[in-house]
PAVO-330385 format. One line per field, with one value per atom (N, C-alpha, C, CB): residue number from 1; residue in one letter; atom name; z, x, y. Coordinates in steps of 0.1 Angstrom, whole numbers, plus 2048, in hexadecimal, padded with zeros to 3 digits. Glycine has a CB too. Layout:
BEGIN
num	(NUM ...) .
residuo	(a ...) .
atomo	(CA ...) .
w	(Z ...) .
u	(X ...) .
v	(Y ...) .
This chain:
BEGIN
num	(1 1 1 1 2 2 2 2 3 3 3 3 4 4 4 4 5 5 5 5 6 6 6 6 7 7 7 7 8 8 8 8 9 9 9 9 10 10 10 10 11 11 11 11 12 12 12 12 13 13 13 13 14 14 14 14 15 15 15 15 16 16 16 16 17 17 17 17 18 18 18 18 19 19 19 19 20 20 20 20 21 21 21 21 22 22 22 22 23 23 23 23 24 24 24 24 25 25 25 25 26 26 26 26 27 27 27 27 28 28 28 28 29 29 29 29 30 30 30 30 31 31 31 31 32 32 32 32 33 33 33 33 34 34 34 34 35 35 35 35 36 36 36 36 37 37 37 37 38 38 38 38 39 39 39 39 40 40 40 40 41 41 41 41 42 42 42 42 43 43 43 43 44 44 44 44 45 45 45 45 46 46 46 46 47 47 47 47 48 48 48 48 49 49 49 49 50 50 50 50 51 51 51 51 52 52 52 52 53 53 53 53 54 54 54 54 55 55 55 55 56 56 56 56 57 57 57 57 58 58 58 58 59 59 59 59 60 60 60 60 61 61 61 61 62 62 62 62 63 63 63 63 64 64 64 64 65 65 65 65 66 66 66 66 67 67 67 67 68 68 68 68 69 69 69 69 70 70 70 70 71 71 71 71 72 72 72 72 73 73 73 73 74 74 74 74 75 75 75 75 76 76 76 76 77 77 77 77 78 78 78 78 79 79 79 79 80 80 80 80 81 81 81 81 82 82 82 82 83 83 83 83 84 84 84 84 85 85 85 85 86 86 86 86 87 87 87 87 88 88 88 88 89 89 89 89 90 90 90 90 91 91 91 91 92 92 92 92 93 93 93 93 94 94 94 94 95 95 95 95 96 96 96 96 97 97 97 97 98 98 98 98 99 99 99 99 100 100 100 100 101 101 101 101 102 102 102 102 103 103 103 103 104 104 104 104 105 105 105 105 106 106 106 106 107 107 107 107 108 108 108 108 109 109 109 109 110 110 110 110 111 111 111 111 112 112 112 112 113 113 113 113 114 114 114 114 115 115 115 115 116 116 116 116 117 117 117 117 118 118 118 118 119 119 119 119 120 120 120 120 121 121 121 121 122 122 122 122 123 123 123 123 124 124 124 124 125 125 125 125 126 126 126 126 127 127 127 127 128 128 128 128 129 129 129 129 130 130 130 130 131 131 131 131 132 132 132 132 133 133 133 133 134 134 134 134 135 135 135 135 136 136 136 136 137 137 137 137 138 138 138 138 139 139 139 139 140 140 140 140 141 141 141 141 142 142 142 142 143 143 143 143 144 144 144 144 145 145 145 145 146 146 146 146 147 147 147 147 148 148 148 148 149 149 149 149 150 150 150 150 151 151 151 151 152 152 152 152 153 153 153 153 154 154 154 154 155 155 155 155 156 156 156 156 157 157 157 157 158 158 158 158 159 159 159 159 160 160 160 160 161 161 161 161 162 162 162 162 163 163 163 163 164 164 164 164 165 165 165 165 166 166 166 166 167 167 167 167 168 168 168 168 169 169 169 169 170 170 170 170 171 171 171 171 172 172 172 172 173 173 173 173 174 174 174 174 175 175 175 175 176 176 176 176 177 177 177 177 178 178 178 178 179 179 179 179 180 180 180 180 181 181 181 181 182 182 182 182 183 183 183 183 184 184 184 184 185 185 185 185 186 186 186 186 187 187 187 187 188 188 188 188 189 189 189 189 190 190 190 190 191 191 191 191 192 192 192 192 193 193 193 193 194 194 194 194 195 195 195 195 196 196 196 196 197 197 197 197 198 198 198 198 199 199 199 199 200 200 200 200 201 201 201 201 202 202 202 202 203 203 203 203 204 204 204 204 205 205 205 205 206 206 206 206 207 207 207 207 208 208 208 208 209 209 209 209 210 210 210 210 211 211 211 211 212 212 212 212 213 213 213 213 214 214 214 214 215 215 215 215 216 216 216 216 217 217 217 217 218 218 218 218 219 219 219 219 220 220 220 220 221 221 221 221 222 222 222 222 223 223 223 223 224 224 224 224 225 225 225 225 226 226 226 226 227 227 227 227 228 228 228 228 229 229 229 229 230 230 230 230 231 231 231 231 232 232 232 232 233 233 233 233 234 234 234 234 235 235 235 235 236 236 236 236 237 237 237 237 238 238 238 238 239 239 239 239 240 240 240 240 241 241 241 241 242 242 242 242 243 243 243 243 244 244 244 244 245 245 245 245 246 246 246 246 247 247 247 247 248 248 248 248 249 249 249 249 250 250 250 250 251 251 251 251 252 252 252 252 253 253 253 253 254 254 254 254 255 255 255 255 256 256 256 256 257 257 257 257 258 258 258 258 259 259 259 259) .
residuo	(m m m m l l l l t t t t l l l l t t t t s s s s r r r r q q q q f f f f w w w w d d d d v v v v f f f f f f f f t t t t k k k k l l l l k k k k f f f f n n n n l l l l k k k k s s s s e e e e g g g g s s s s k k k k t t t t y y y y l l l l g g g g y y y y l l l l w w w w w w w w l l l l l l l l e e e e p p p p a a a a l l l l f f f f v v v v a a a a t t t t m m m m y y y y i i i i v v v v f f f f g g g g i i i i l l l l l l l l q q q q l l l l r r r r s s s s d d d d d d d d f f f f l l l l a a a a f f f f l l l l i i i i c c c c g g g g q q q q v v v v a a a a f f f f s s s s w w w w f f f f s s s s r r r r s s s s v v v v s s s s h h h h c c c c s s s s g g g g a a a a l l l l m m m m d d d d g g g g r r r r g g g g i i i i i i i i n n n n q q q q v v v v a a a a i i i i p p p p k k k k p p p p f f f f f f f f p p p p l l l l l l l l v v v v i i i i g g g g q q q q d d d d l l l l v v v v k k k k q q q q l l l l l l l l v v v v f f f f l l l l m m m m t t t t f f f f l l l l f f f f l l l l l l l l f f f f l l l l n n n n l l l l d d d d p p p p t t t t y y y y v v v v w w w w f f f f a a a a l l l l l l l l p p p p v v v v i i i i a a a a t t t t q q q q l l l l l l l l m m m m i i i i i i i i a a a a v v v v g g g g l l l l f f f f t t t t a a a a a a a a i i i i v v v v p p p p p p p p v v v v p p p p d d d d f f f f k k k k f f f f l l l l i i i i g g g g t t t t g g g g l l l l m m m m i i i i m m m m m m m m w w w w g g g g s s s s g g g g i i i i f f f f y y y y s s s s y y y y e e e e q q q q v v v v l l l l l l l l p p p p e e e e h h h h r r r r e e e e i i i i f f f f l l l l m m m m n n n n p p p p m m m m a a a a n n n n l l l l i i i i k k k k n n n n y y y y r r r r q q q q v v v v i i i i l l l l d d d d n n n n q q q q w w w w p p p p d d d d w w w w a a a a a a a a l l l l g g g g t t t t i i i i a a a a i i i i c c c c s s s s f f f f v v v v f f f f i i i i v v v v v v v v m m m m v v v v g g g g v v v v y y y y r r r r r r r r f f f f d d d d t t t t a a a a y y y y a a a a r r r r l l l l v v v v v v v v q q q q) .
atomo	(N CA C CB N CA C CB N CA C CB N CA C CB N CA C CB N CA C CB N CA C CB N CA C CB N CA C CB N CA C CB N CA C CB N CA C CB N CA C CB N CA C CB N CA C CB N CA C CB N CA C CB N CA C CB N CA C CB N CA C CB N CA C CB N CA C CB N CA C CB N CA C CB N CA C CB N CA C CB N CA C CB N CA C CB N CA C CB N CA C CB N CA C CB N CA C CB N CA C CB N CA C CB N CA C CB N CA C CB N CA C CB N CA C CB N CA C CB N CA C CB N CA C CB N CA C CB N CA C CB N CA C CB N CA C CB N CA C CB N CA C CB N CA C CB N CA C CB N CA C CB N CA C CB N CA C CB N CA C CB N CA C CB N CA C CB N CA C CB N CA C CB N CA C CB N CA C CB N CA C CB N CA C CB N CA C CB N CA C CB N CA C CB N CA C CB N CA C CB N CA C CB N CA C CB N CA C CB N CA C CB N CA C CB N CA C CB N CA C CB N CA C CB N CA C CB N CA C CB N CA C CB N CA C CB N CA C CB N CA C CB N CA C CB N CA C CB N CA C CB N CA C CB N CA C CB N CA C CB N CA C CB N CA C CB N CA C CB N CA C CB N CA C CB N CA C CB N CA C CB N CA C CB N CA C CB N CA C CB N CA C CB N CA C CB N CA C CB N CA C CB N CA C CB N CA C CB N CA C CB N CA C CB N CA C CB N CA C CB N CA C CB N CA C CB N CA C CB N CA C CB N CA C CB N CA C CB N CA C CB N CA C CB N CA C CB N CA C CB N CA C CB N CA C CB N CA C CB N CA C CB N CA C CB N CA C CB N CA C CB N CA C CB N CA C CB N CA C CB N CA C CB N CA C CB N CA C CB N CA C CB N CA C CB N CA C CB N CA C CB N CA C CB N CA C CB N CA C CB N CA C CB N CA C CB N CA C CB N CA C CB N CA C CB N CA C CB N CA C CB N CA C CB N CA C CB N CA C CB N CA C CB N CA C CB N CA C CB N CA C CB N CA C CB N CA C CB N CA C CB N CA C CB N CA C CB N CA C CB N CA C CB N CA C CB N CA C CB N CA C CB N CA C CB N CA C CB N CA C CB N CA C CB N CA C CB N CA C CB N CA C CB N CA C CB N CA C CB N CA C CB N CA C CB N CA C CB N CA C CB N CA C CB N CA C CB N CA C CB N CA C CB N CA C CB N CA C CB N CA C CB N CA C CB N CA C CB N CA C CB N CA C CB N CA C CB N CA C CB N CA C CB N CA C CB N CA C CB N CA C CB N CA C CB N CA C CB N CA C CB N CA C CB N CA C CB N CA C CB N CA C CB N CA C CB N CA C CB N CA C CB N CA C CB N CA C CB N CA C CB N CA C CB N CA C CB N CA C CB N CA C CB N CA C CB N CA C CB N CA C CB N CA C CB N CA C CB N CA C CB N CA C CB N CA C CB N CA C CB N CA C CB N CA C CB N CA C CB N CA C CB N CA C CB N CA C CB N CA C CB N CA C CB N CA C CB N CA C CB N CA C CB N CA C CB N CA C CB N CA C CB N CA C CB N CA C CB N CA C CB N CA C CB N CA C CB N CA C CB N CA C CB N CA C CB N CA C CB N CA C CB N CA C CB N CA C CB N CA C CB N CA C CB N CA C CB N CA C CB N CA C CB N CA C CB N CA C CB N CA C CB N CA C CB N CA C CB N CA C CB N CA C CB N CA C CB N CA C CB N CA C CB N CA C CB N CA C CB) .
w	(330 338 344 33B 347 353 360 352 369 377 381 37B 38A 393 3A0 395 3A6 3B4 3BD 3B7 3CA 3D4 3D4 3E2 3D4 3D4 3C7 3D5 3BC 3AF 3B0 3A4 3B6 3B7 3BE 3BF 3C9 3D0 3C9 3DF 3C3 3BB 3B0 3B5 3A9 39E 3A4 396 3AF 3B6 3B9 3C3 3C0 3C4 3B8 3CE 3AE 3A2 39A 399 399 392 399 390 3A7 3AF 3AD 3BE 3AD 3AB 39E 3AE 394 386 384 37C 389 388 38F 38E 39B 3A2 39A 3AF 394 38C 37F 388 379 36D 370 367 37B 37E 381 38A 388 38B 37F 395 374 368 35E 362 360 356 356 358 361 362 365 36D 363 365 374 360 37D 38B 391 392 38A 38F 39C 38F 3A5 3B2 3BB 3BA 3B7 3BF 3BF 3BA 3B4 3B3 3BE 3A5 3C3 3CE 3DA 3D2 3DC 3E7 3E3 3EC 3D7 3D3 3D2 3C5 3CD 3CC 3D9 3C6 3E4 3F0 3F6 3FB 3F4 3F9 3F2 3F7 3E5 3DE 3E2 3CF 3E5 3E9 3F7 3E9 400 40D 40C 416 404 402 3FD 3F9 3F3 3EE 3F8 3E2 400 40A 415 411 418 423 41E 426 411 40C 40C 3FD 407 407 414 3FF 41D 42A 435 42E 434 43F 43D 440 431 42E 429 424 41E 418 421 40A 426 42F 43E 42D 441 44F 459 453 455 45F 467 457 464 46A 479 463 480 48E 48F 498 49B 49D 497 4AB 498 492 486 49D 47F 473 469 46E 466 45B 45F 459 46B 470 470 47E 474 474 466 47A 45C 44E 448 446 44C 446 44B 44A 458 45D 455 46C 452 44B 43D 44D 436 428 424 422 42B 427 429 430 433 435 42B 443 428 41E 410 41F 40C 3FF 3FC 3FC 406 404 401 411 409 407 3F9 412 3F6 3E9 3DD 3E9 3DD 3D2 3D0 3D4 3DA 3D9 3D4 3E6 3DA 3D6 3C7 3DF 3C3 3B5 3AC 3B4 3AF 3A7 3A6 3AC 3B1 3B0 3A7 3BE 3A4 39C 38E 39B 389 37C 37C 374 387 389 380 397 380 378 369 37B 365 357 352 354 35B 357 357 362 35E 35E 354 36B 34A 340 339 337 336 32F 336 32C 343 34B 34D 359 34F 350 344 353 338 32C 32B 320 333 332 33E 330 34A 356 35E 35E 363 36C 37A 36C 37C 389 391 386 39E 3A6 3A4 3B5 3A2 39E 3A9 399 3B6 3C0 3BE 3CE 3B6 3B3 3AE 3A9 3A6 39F 3A8 393 3B0 3BA 3C5 3C0 3C9 3D3 3CE 3D8 3C2 3BC 3BC 3AD 3B8 3B9 3C7 3B3 3D0 3DE 3E3 3E7 3DF 3E3 3DE 3DE 3D1 3CB 3D3 3BC 3D6 3DD 3EC 3DD 3F2 3FF 400 404 3F6 3F6 3F5 3EA 3EC 3EB 3F7 3DF 3FE 40A 415 40D 416 421 420 421 414 412 416 403 412 416 425 40F 42C 43A 440 440 43B 440 43F 439 433 431 43A 423 43C 444 452 443 458 465 467 46A 45D 45E 45D 452 455 454 461 448 467 474 47F 478 47E 488 485 487 478 475 47A 465 47B 481 490 47C 496 4A5 4AC 4AA 4A5 4AD 4B3 4A3 4C0 4C7 4C8 4D6 4C1 4C1 4CE 4B6 4D2 4DF 4DB 4E9 4E5 4E3 4DE 4F0 4E0 4DB 4CC 4E0 4C5 4B7 4B1 4B2 4B9 4B4 4B1 4BF 4B7 4B5 4A7 4BF 4A0 492 489 48C 48E 486 485 48C 490 48E 487 49C 488 481 472 485 46E 460 45B 45D 463 460 45E 46A 467 465 459 472 455 449 43D 448 43D 432 430 435 43B 43A 434 448 438 432 423 439 41F 411 409 40F 40E 407 405 40F 410 40F 404 41D 405 3FB 3ED 400 3ED 3E0 3D9 3E1 3E0 3DA 3D5 3E4 3DC 3D8 3CB 3E3 3CB 3BF 3B3 3C1 3B4 3A9 3A4 3AD 3AD 3AA 3A3 3B6 3A6 3A2 394 3AC 391 384 378 384 376 36A 366 36B 370 36C 36B 376 372 372 370 380 363 360 364 351 364 369 377 366 37F 38D 38F 394 385 386 387 37A 380 381 38E 375 395 3A2 3AD 3A6 3AB 3B5 3B8 3B0 3AD 3B0 3B8 3A2 3B4 3BC 3CA 3B5 3CC 3DA 3E2 3D9 3DC 3E3 3E7 3DB 3DE 3E1 3EC 3D4 3EC 3F8 405 3F5 404 410 415 40D 40C 410 418 404 413 41A 427 412 428 434 43E 431 43C 444 44D 43B 44D 456 453 464 446 443 447 434 444 447 451 43A 459 464 46F 45F 47B 487 489 493 488 48A 498 488 4A2 4AF 4B0 4B9 4A7 4A7 49E 4A3 494 48A 48D 47C 492 493 4A1 490 4A2 4AF 4B5 4AD 4C3 4CA 4C5 4D9 4C3 4BF 4B1 4C0 4A9 49B 49A 492 4A4 4A3 4A1 4AF 4A8 4A7 499 4B1 493 485 47B 481 47E 475 476 47A 482 484 47F 492 47A 473 466 472 460 454 458 44E 454 459 456 452 44B 448 452 43A 456 460 46D 461 470 47D 47D 47F 472 471 471 464 46B 46B 479 462 480 48E 496 494 494 49B 498 499 48B 487 48F 478 490 496 4A5 493 4AB 4B9 4BD 4BD 4B5 4B8 4B6 4B0 4AA 4A6 4AD 497 4AD 4B2 4C1 4AB 4C6 4D5 4DD 4D6 4D6 4DE 4E7 4E6 4E1 4E8 4E1 4EA 4E8 4E2 4D9 4EC 4CE 4C5 4CC 4B8 4C5 4CA 4C6 4C4 4CF 4CB 4C7 4D6 4CD 4CA 4BB 4D4 4B8 4AA 4A0 4A9 4A3 49A 498 49F 4A3 4A3 49A 4B1 49C 494 485 499 482 474 46E 472 476 471 46F 47B 479 478 46C 485 46B 460 452 461 452 445 442 446 44C 44A 445 457 44C 448 439 451 436 428 41E 427 422 419 416 41F 421 41F 416 42D 418 40F 400 413 3FE 3F1 3EA 3F1 3F2 3EC 3E8 3F7 3EF 3EB 3DE 3F6 3DD 3D1 3C5 3D3 3C6 3BC 3B7 3C0 3C1 3BE 3B7 3CA 3BB 3B5 3A7 3BE 3A4 396 38F 397 392 38C 37C 391 377 369 362 365 36A 365 363 36E 36D 36C 360 379 35E 352 345 353 344 338 337 337 342 342 33E 34F 343 340 332 34A 32B 31D 313 31A 317 30E 308 315) .
u	(ACD AD0 AD8 AC2 AE2 AEB AE3 AF7 AE5 ADF AEB AD7 AE9 AF3 AF2 AF3 AFD AFD AFD B0A AFB AFA B07 AF7 B12 B1F B21 B2B B1D B1E B15 B1B B09 AFF B06 AF3 B0C B12 B1F B16 B26 B32 B2D B39 B23 B1D B18 B12 B11 B0B B16 B04 B20 B2A B33 B33 B35 B3C B33 B3F B27 B1E B1C B10 B1C B1A B26 B19 B32 B3E B3F B4B B3B B3B B31 B38 B25 B1B B1F B0E B25 B29 B34 B2F B3E B48 B42 B53 B39 B32 B2A B29 B23 B1B B24 B12 B2F B38 B3F B42 B40 B47 B3F B4F B32 B28 B27 B1B B2C B2B B39 B21 B3A B47 B4A B46 B40 B43 B43 B39 B3F B40 B3A B4E B42 B3D B38 B47 B3D B39 B2A B41 B24 B15 B0E B10 B14 B0E B0C B16 B14 B13 B0C B21 B0E B08 AF8 B0D AF3 AE5 ADD AE2 AE1 AD9 ADC ADD AE9 AEC AE4 AFB AE2 ADA ACB ADB AC6 AB9 AB6 AB4 AC0 ABF AC0 ACA AC9 ACA ABD AD6 AB7 AAA A9F AA6 A9E A94 A97 A94 AA3 AA7 AA3 AB6 AA6 AA3 A94 AA8 A8C A7D A77 A77 A7A A73 A7A A71 A87 A8E A8F A9C A91 A94 A87 A9F A81 A76 A69 A73 A67 A5B A5E A55 A6A A6E A6A A68 A6C A68 A74 A62 A80 A8C A8D A98 A94 A97 AA7 A91 AAC ABB AC1 ABE ABA AC0 AB9 AC0 AB2 AAA AB2 AA3 ABE AC6 AC9 AD3 ACD AD0 AC3 AD7 AB8 AAB AA7 AA1 AA9 AA6 AAF AA7 ABC AC5 AC2 AD4 ABE ABB AAF AB8 AA5 A99 A9C A8E AA3 AA4 AAE AA9 AB9 AC3 ABD ACF AB5 AAE AA4 AA8 A9C A91 A96 A87 AA0 AA5 AAB AB0 AB1 AB6 AAA ABD AA0 A94 A8E A89 A8C A85 A8D A83 A9A AA3 AA3 AB1 AA5 AA6 A99 AAA A8E A81 A7E A75 A81 A7F A87 A82 A94 A9D A99 AAB A94 A8F A84 A8B A7C A70 A73 A68 A7F A83 A8E A87 A90 A9C A9B A9D A8F A8D A8E A80 A88 A88 A96 A7F A9E AAC AB5 AB1 AB1 AB9 AB5 AB8 AAD AA8 AB3 A9E ABE AC9 ACF AD4 AD1 AD6 ACC ADA ABF AB4 AB3 AA7 AB6 AB5 AC0 AB6 ACB AD7 AD9 AE3 AD4 AD8 ACB AE2 AC9 ABE AC2 ABA ABF AC4 AB7 ACC AB7 AAC AA9 AAF A9C A99 A9B A8B A9B A9F AAD A9D AB5 AC3 AC2 AC9 AB9 AB9 AB5 AB0 AAA AA7 AB2 A99 AB7 AC1 ACE AC4 AD1 ADD ADB ADF ACF ACC ACE ABE AC8 AC8 AD7 AC0 ADF AED AF4 AF3 AF2 AF8 AF5 AF4 AE8 AE4 AE9 AD4 AEA AF0 AFE AEF B06 B14 B15 B1C B0D B0D B07 B04 AFD AF7 B01 AEB B09 B13 B1D B1B B20 B29 B21 B2E B14 B0C B0B AFE B09 B08 B15 B05 B20 B2D B2F B39 B2C B2D B23 B2B B17 B0D B11 B00 B17 B1C B27 B21 B30 B3B B35 B44 B2A B24 B1D B1B B17 B10 B1A B08 B26 B30 B34 B3D B34 B37 B2D B38 B20 B15 B16 B08 B21 B23 B1A B21 B15 B0E B18 B05 B17 B20 B1C B22 B23 B1F B21 B26 B19 B1B B1A B10 B1C B1B B0D B1E B03 AF6 AF5 AEC AFE AFF B01 B09 B07 B08 AFB B10 AF0 AE3 ADE AD9 AE6 AE2 AE4 AEB AED AEF AE2 AFA ADB ACF AC4 ACA AC4 ABA ABD ABB AC9 ACD ACA ADC ACD ACA ABB AD0 AB3 AA5 AA0 A9E AA5 AA1 AA5 AA6 AB0 AB5 AAB AC3 AA7 A9D A90 A9A A8C A7F A81 A7B A8D A8F A90 A9D A96 A96 A88 A9E A7F A72 A6A A6B A6A A62 A69 A62 A76 A7D A79 A8B A79 A75 A66 A76 A5E A50 A4F A47 A55 A53 A5A A5A A65 A6B A62 A79 A5B A52 A45 A4F A40 A33 A33 A2C A3E A3F A3E A4C A46 A45 A36 A4D A2F A21 A17 A1C A1B A12 A1A A0A A1E A28 A23 A2A A16 A11 A14 A02 A17 A1A A26 A1B A2F A3B A38 A44 A2E A2A A24 A20 A1F A19 A24 A0F A2F A3A A3F A46 A41 A46 A3C A48 A2F A24 A24 A17 A25 A24 A30 A24 A3C A48 A46 A54 A40 A3E A34 A39 A2A A20 A27 A14 A2F A36 A40 A3D A46 A50 A49 A57 A3D A36 A30 A2B A2E A29 A33 A1F A40 A4A A51 A55 A4D A52 A61 A51 A64 A72 A76 A75 A6D A6F A66 A6E A5F A57 A57 A48 A54 A53 A45 A59 A43 A35 A2F A34 A38 A34 A2E A3F A33 A2E A22 A39 A21 A17 A0A A1C A0C A00 9FA A04 9EE 9E7 9EC 9D8 9EC 9F2 9EB 9F0 9DE 9D7 9DA 9C8 9E1 9E4 9F3 9E2 9FB A09 A0C A10 A04 A06 A03 9FE 9F9 9F5 A01 9E8 A06 A11 A1D A15 A20 A2C A2A A30 A1E A1B A22 A0C A25 A2D A3C A2D A41 A4E A59 A51 A59 A63 A62 A62 A56 A55 A5B A46 A58 A5D A6C A57 A72 A81 A87 A84 A81 A87 A86 A7F A7B A7A A86 A6D A89 A94 AA1 A93 AA4 AB0 AB2 AB1 AA8 AA9 AAA A9D AA4 AA4 AB2 A9A AB9 AC7 AD1 ACB AD0 AD9 AD7 AD9 ACB AC8 AC6 ABC ABF ABC AC5 AAE ACE AD7 ACF AE1 AC4 ABC ABC AAE ABA AB9 AAC AB8 AAD AA1 A96 AA4 A8A A7F A81 A71 A86 A8A A7D A91 A72 A66 A62 A5A A62 A5E A68 A5E A75 A7F A7D A8D A7A A78 A6C A76 A61 A55 A58 A4A A5E A61 A6B A68 A75 A7E A77 A8A A6F A68 A5E A61 A56 A4D A54 A44 A5F A67 A6D A73 A72 A78 A6D A7E A62 A57 A53 A4A A52 A4E A58 A4B A65 A70 A6E A7E A6C A6A A5E A67 A53 A47 A4B A3C A52 A56 A5F A5C A69 A71 A69 A7C A5F A56 A4F A4C A4A A43 A4D A3E A59 A63 A65 A70 A66 A68 A5C A6B A50 A44 A42 A38 A46 A44 A51 A3C A5B A68 A67 A72 A61 A60 A57 A5B A4D A44 A4C A38 A54 A5C A66 A64 A6B A75 A6E A7B A61 A59 A55 A4D A52 A4D A57 A47 A63 A6E A73 A79 A71 A76 A6B A7B A5F A54 A56 A47) .
v	(6B4 6C1 6BD 6C8 6C5 6C3 6C6 6CC 6BD 6BE 6C1 6B2 6CB 6CE 6C7 6DD 6C3 6BE 6CA 6B5 6C7 6D2 6DA 6CC 6D3 6DB 6E3 6D1 6DD 6E5 6F1 6DC 6EF 6FA 706 6F6 704 70F 714 70B 70C 710 71A 704 716 71E 72B 717 72A 736 740 732 73D 747 74B 741 743 747 751 73B 74E 757 764 751 764 76F 779 76B 773 77B 781 772 779 77E 78A 773 788 792 7A0 78D 79F 7AB 7B2 7A7 7AA 7B1 7B7 7A7 7B0 7B5 7C2 7AA 7C2 7CD 7DA 7CA 7D7 7E2 7E8 7DE 7E0 7E5 7EB 7D9 7EC 7F1 800 7EB 807 816 81B 81A 828 82F 82F 83E 831 831 824 83A 819 80C 809 808 804 800 80C 7F8 817 823 826 830 821 823 81B 81F 811 809 812 7FD 81C 825 832 829 837 843 842 847 837 835 837 827 830 833 841 828 846 853 85E 856 85D 866 866 864 85A 859 85F 84A 85C 862 871 85D 877 885 88B 888 885 88A 88A 881 87F 87F 889 871 88C 895 8A4 895 8A7 8B4 8B6 8B5 8AC 8AD 8AE 8A1 8A4 8A3 8AB 895 8AC 8B2 8C1 8AD 8C6 8D4 8DB 8D6 8D6 8DC 8DB 8D6 8D0 8CE 8D0 8C0 8D3 8D6 8CC 8E4 8BF 8B4 8AF 8A9 8B5 8B0 8B3 8B5 8AA 8AD 8AC 8A2 8AC 8AC 8A0 8AD 894 888 883 87D 88C 888 881 894 886 87F 871 887 86F 861 858 861 85F 858 854 862 85D 85A 84F 867 850 846 838 849 836 829 823 82A 82C 827 824 830 82D 82C 821 839 820 816 808 817 806 7F9 7F6 7F8 800 7FE 7FC 809 804 803 7F5 80E 7EF 7E1 7D8 7DC 7D9 7D0 7D3 7D3 7DF 7E3 7DF 7F2 7E1 7DE 7CF 7E3 7C7 7B9 7B3 7B2 7B7 7B1 7B5 7B7 7C1 7C5 7BD 7D4 7BB 7B4 7A5 7B4 79F 791 78F 78D 799 797 792 7A4 796 791 787 79D 781 778 76C 774 765 759 75C 752 767 76A 76E 776 775 778 76C 782 761 755 74B 74F 74F 745 73E 74B 745 73F 733 749 734 729 71E 72E 722 718 70F 71F 714 70C 702 715 704 6FB 6F2 704 6F7 6EF 6ED 6F7 6E1 6DE 6E3 6CF 6F0 6F6 6FA 702 6F8 6FD 70B 6FA 70F 71C 727 71C 723 72D 733 728 72C 731 740 728 743 750 75C 750 75B 766 766 764 75B 75B 761 74C 760 766 775 761 77A 788 78E 78B 786 78B 78B 781 781 781 78D 774 790 79C 7A9 79E 7AA 7B6 7B6 7B7 7AA 7A9 7AE 79B 7AA 7AF 7BE 7A8 7C4 7D2 7D9 7D7 7D3 7D8 7D8 7D1 7CE 7CE 7DA 7C0 7DD 7E9 7F6 7EA 7F6 802 803 801 7F8 7F8 7FD 7EA 7F8 7FD 80C 7F6 811 820 827 823 821 828 829 820 81E 81F 829 811 82A 834 842 832 844 852 855 852 84B 84D 851 841 84C 850 85E 847 862 870 87A 871 875 87D 87D 877 878 878 86E 885 864 859 850 851 84D 845 836 84A 82D 81F 819 818 810 808 7F9 80C 7F1 7E2 7DE 7DB 7E7 7E4 7E3 7EF 7EA 7EA 7DC 7F4 7D3 7C5 7BF 7BD 7C4 7BF 7C2 7C5 7CA 7CC 7C0 7D8 7B7 7AA 7A2 7A2 79F 798 7A0 793 7AD 7B5 7B3 7C4 7B4 7B3 7A5 7B6 79B 78D 78A 783 791 78F 795 796 7A1 7A8 79F 7B6 799 791 785 78B 77F 774 778 76E 784 789 78C 796 792 795 788 79C 77D 770 76B 766 76C 767 76F 769 77C 784 783 793 782 781 774 782 769 75C 75D 751 764 765 76D 76B 779 781 77B 78F 774 76D 762 767 75B 750 754 748 760 764 76B 76D 771 779 770 781 765 75D 759 751 753 750 75C 745 766 772 77F 774 781 78C 79A 78C 79C 7A9 7AC 7A9 7A2 7A4 7AD 797 7AC 7B4 7C3 7B1 7C7 7D6 7DA 7D9 7D0 7D3 7D4 7C8 7CE 7CD 7DB 7C5 7E3 7F1 7F9 7F8 7F8 7FF 7FA 7FD 7ED 7E7 7EC 7D8 7ED 7F2 801 7EF 808 817 818 81E 811 811 80D 808 803 7FE 808 7F1 80F 81A 824 820 829 834 82F 839 822 81C 816 812 819 813 81D 80D 82A 834 838 82F 838 83C 84A 83A 853 861 868 869 85F 864 85A 867 85F 857 852 85E 845 841 844 831 845 849 857 847 860 86D 86F 877 867 869 861 865 855 84C 84C 83D 849 847 83B 847 83A 82E 821 830 822 816 811 818 819 816 811 822 813 810 801 815 7F9 7EA 7E6 7E3 7EC 7E8 7ED 7EF 7F9 7FE 7F4 80C 7EF 7E7 7D8 7E6 7D5 7C9 7C8 7C6 7D4 7D5 7D1 7E3 7C6 7C1 7CB 7B4 7D3 7DC 7E8 7E1 7EC 7F7 7F2 7FB 7E5 7E0 7DF 7D2 7DA 7D9 7E7 7D2 7F1 7FF 804 808 801 805 7FF 801 7F3 7EC 7F1 7DD 7F4 7FB 808 7FD 810 81D 81B 825 811 80E 80B 803 803 7FF 80B 7F3 812 81C 829 81E 82E 83B 83B 841 831 831 828 82C 820 817 80E 81F 809 7FF 7F2 805 7E7 7DA 7D9 7CF 7D2 7D2 7CA 7CB 7CA 7C2 7B4 7C8 7AB 79E 796 797 798 791 794 794 7A1 7A4 79E 7B4 79F 799 78A 79C 784 775 772 770 77A 777 779 780 784 786 77B 794 777 76D 75F 76C 75B 74E 74E 74B 759 75A 759 766 760 761 753 76B 74C 73F 735 73A 735 72C 72F 72E 73C 740 73B 74F 73C 737 729 73A 721 712 70F 70C 717 715 718 71E 723 728 71E 736 718 70E 702 709 6FE 6F3 6F7 6F0 703 708 706 716 70B 70A 6FC 711 6F3 6E5 6DF 6DC 6E3 6DD 6E2 6E2 6EE 6F3 6F6 700 6EE 6F0 6EF 6E5 6E5 6E3 6EE 6D5 6F2 6FC 709 6FE 70D 719 718 71C 70D 70B 70E 6FC 70A 70C 71B 703 721 72F 739 733 737 741 741 73F 736 735 739 727 73B 73F 74D 73E) .
């Protein structure tokens, strides 16, 4: 079985990433446009339900909703896709002795490329809504980087747990749904929760990240650097742990995915 060097690993990674993006875009009539239509349709649905039918909207409700939904959909989509990453890569695993984090990282890379396009269109739409960007918006870069670290950490975990425990894949969708309702996508936790419960609510890292996205975009305020630092450090530590797990059970994963 062929073993890859470090340089070959990244060459294969970026080649495979480029190929997968092209392949995904060619599978439907609208192609790459679906990368933008999917989050837009979800935001529109949430706005109709909560903003119009339930009359929960305020003057900036659409921008408020977009900040929450765009961030959470990135997390949800990547984690969900990672759950089957090792099983989907069984063909390569049978031929090449490749580090198993390659497969969830490849999925995360694909979703990151699409998400960057979504972010670009989101910022343009927010300008259309008459939001005035300031230099504070540059703080979105560390917020996005922190969320990426968290996605890598959780994605590595879900990819690692599904092969030995296949039933866990069915729990991921339920867990993401619970997390969505508990992340404040369409409601302000400051208006809904009692003061003594807000700190508990913000222990949900996605709720905290969404708060920081809104703090920068809607309020033109610097994010909570302490919270971002805590999430980033915890995510990095968990990534290191998961890489160790993958190395420890590398041959076991190779056997599991081909069964």
